[in-house]
N, C-alpha and C positions, 0 to 999 in steps of 0.2 A: 753580509758576515758568512760569507760563504765560498771555497776554495773555485778557484777556476780548472777546468778539464786539465790544465796542463801542471798544477800544483799537486791534483789528485793524483796521477800518475807518479810523479816527482817520488810522493810517500809512500803510494803502496809499492817502489820499488824500493824502498827502505825500509820495508815491514822488516821483524823478526819473529823468530818463533816467541810464543808467549814464554816458554821458560829464560829469556835473556830479555825479556822485554819490563819497562814499568808500567803501572797500571796508574791511569793518567785520566781525570775529568779535564774538562777546559771550562772557566767561566769570564762570564761577562757580567758586572757589576752583582755578582752574588748569586746568578744563575747559570745553571747549565747549558752548555751549548752544543747542539748536535753539529757537528764540525762539518758535515755533509749538506744535512738540508737550511742551516743557519737556525734552526728552530731552537728557542731558549725554553727550557722547563720552570715551570713557577718557582720562585724565590720559594726557600725556606723546606722544599721539598726534602723527606727523609733519604740521607746519602744513600740507602738499598735501593732505592727508584731512580737514581740519577744516572745517566747515560756515561759508561767505561768505555776505553778503551786499551785493550791489553798489547797491541803487536807495536811499538812504537819504542825505541830509546828515547832517553831523556832530552838527548839534542833534538832528535827529530821533532817530539812532542813543543820542543822550547819553538822550533821553528812556524811549525804550525800556529802556535799561539802568537807567535808575531805576525804573521801574515792574518789574524783573524782579530786584531786586537782582544785576544783574551789571557788570560792566567791561567798557568798547569798548576794541577792539584794532583799533587801525588800519592799514593797509598803503598805503603813499605810493607 
């Protein structure tokens, strides 16, 4: 569950300033996923301690989730 170097380059090119971005977590079976390392955080960990990403549009986040078999959880 990690991205290829090509995928990482692609999403880096799509990053936007935080003020224009969605706040997103990527989840796999209830665990938060680090999209670069593939590491899953423990299930049930407090949301304050979960890995979040700030510089993606919702469309980019959904693309990443599709590549990794994850679900996007957006914070508004």
